[in-house]
C-alpha positions as CSV (number, residue, x, y, z in Angstrom):
1,M,11.5,6.0,9.6
2,S,9.5,8.5,7.6
3,P,7.6,7.4,4.4
4,E,10.2,9.2,2.3
5,E,13.1,7.4,4.0
6,I,11.3,4.0,3.6
7,K,10.7,4.7,-0.1
8,A,14.4,5.8,-0.6
9,Y,15.5,2.6,1.1
10,L,13.1,0.6,-1.0
11,M,14.3,2.0,-4.3
12,D,17.9,1.2,-3.4
13,A,17.1,-2.3,-2.3
14,N,14.6,-3.1,-5.1
15,P,14.3,-0.6,-8.2
16,D,11.4,-2.7,-9.5
17,A,9.3,-2.3,-6.3
18,I,6.1,-0.4,-6.9
19,V,5.1,2.7,-4.7
20,L,1.6,3.9,-4.9
21,G,1.0,7.6,-5.3
22,G,-1.1,9.3,-2.6
23,F,-0.8,6.7,0.0
24,D,2.4,7.7,1.8
25,D,0.5,8.0,5.2
26,A,-0.6,4.3,4.9
27,I,3.1,3.1,4.5
28,V,3.9,0.6,7.3
29,G,7.3,-0.5,6.2
30,V,9.2,-2.9,3.9
31,V,9.3,-6.7,3.7
32,H,11.6,-9.1,2.0
33,I,9.8,-11.8,-0.1
34,P,11.9,-14.7,-1.5
35,C,12.3,-14.5,-5.3
36,R,10.8,-10.9,-5.3
37,G,13.1,-8.9,-3.0
38,E,11.9,-6.0,-0.9
39,V,8.4,-4.6,-1.4
40,I,6.5,-2.0,0.4
41,I,3.8,-2.7,3.0
42,Y,0.7,-0.6,3.2
43,D,-2.1,-0.5,5.9
44,Q,-5.3,-1.3,4.1
45,E,-7.5,0.5,6.6
46,K,-5.4,3.7,6.3
47,M,-5.6,3.4,2.5
48,I,-9.4,3.2,2.7
49,D,-9.5,6.3,4.9
50,I,-7.1,8.1,2.5
51,Y,-9.2,7.1,-0.5
52,L,-12.4,8.4,1.2
53,G,-10.8,11.7,2.1
54,D,-13.3,14.4,2.4
55,D,-15.4,13.0,-0.4
56,D,-19.0,12.7,0.7
57,D,-20.2,11.2,-2.5
58,I,-18.6,7.8,-1.9
59,T,-19.4,5.3,0.9
60,W,-17.0,3.2,2.9
61,S,-18.3,0.1,1.2
62,E,-17.8,1.7,-2.2
63,A,-14.2,2.6,-1.3
64,V,-13.5,-0.9,-0.2
65,Q,-14.9,-2.4,-3.3
66,Y,-12.9,0.0,-5.5
67,L,-9.6,-0.6,-3.7
68,E,-10.1,-4.4,-3.5
69,F,-10.7,-4.7,-7.2
70,N,-8.1,-2.1,-8.5
71,V,-5.4,-2.2,-5.9
72,F,-5.5,-4.9,-3.2
73,H,-6.0,-7.8,-5.5
74,A,-4.0,-6.5,-8.6
75,H,-0.8,-8.3,-9.4
76,L,1.7,-5.9,-10.9
77,G,4.7,-8.1,-11.1
78,A,7.4,-8.9,-8.7
79,G,7.3,-5.4,-7.2
80,T,3.7,-5.6,-6.2
81,P,3.1,-4.0,-2.7
82,V,1.9,-6.0,0.2
83,F,-1.3,-4.8,1.9
84,L,-1.6,-5.4,5.7
85,V,-4.8,-6.1,7.5
86,A,-4.2,-5.1,11.1
87,W,-6.4,-7.1,13.6
88,Q,-7.0,-5.2,16.8
89,D,-9.2,-6.1,19.8
């Protein structure tokens, strides 16, 4: 499924789900969480890469710190997204 198809499915399944602007390329899918319904899943590493973009004024560590404080650890209610940390060997 494309990010647009995933977002369309999610909005039908859970209108309260939160979708973050600018991070479509980091969408992994949707998960059902009991008592919360369906929420979107983002790949954290891809989000960091997207946030960094072509900006040479920010380091990887600064991007991680910003996203951890403002996004990854934020609780925005029952529709809060899930952030995947993919472990690869």
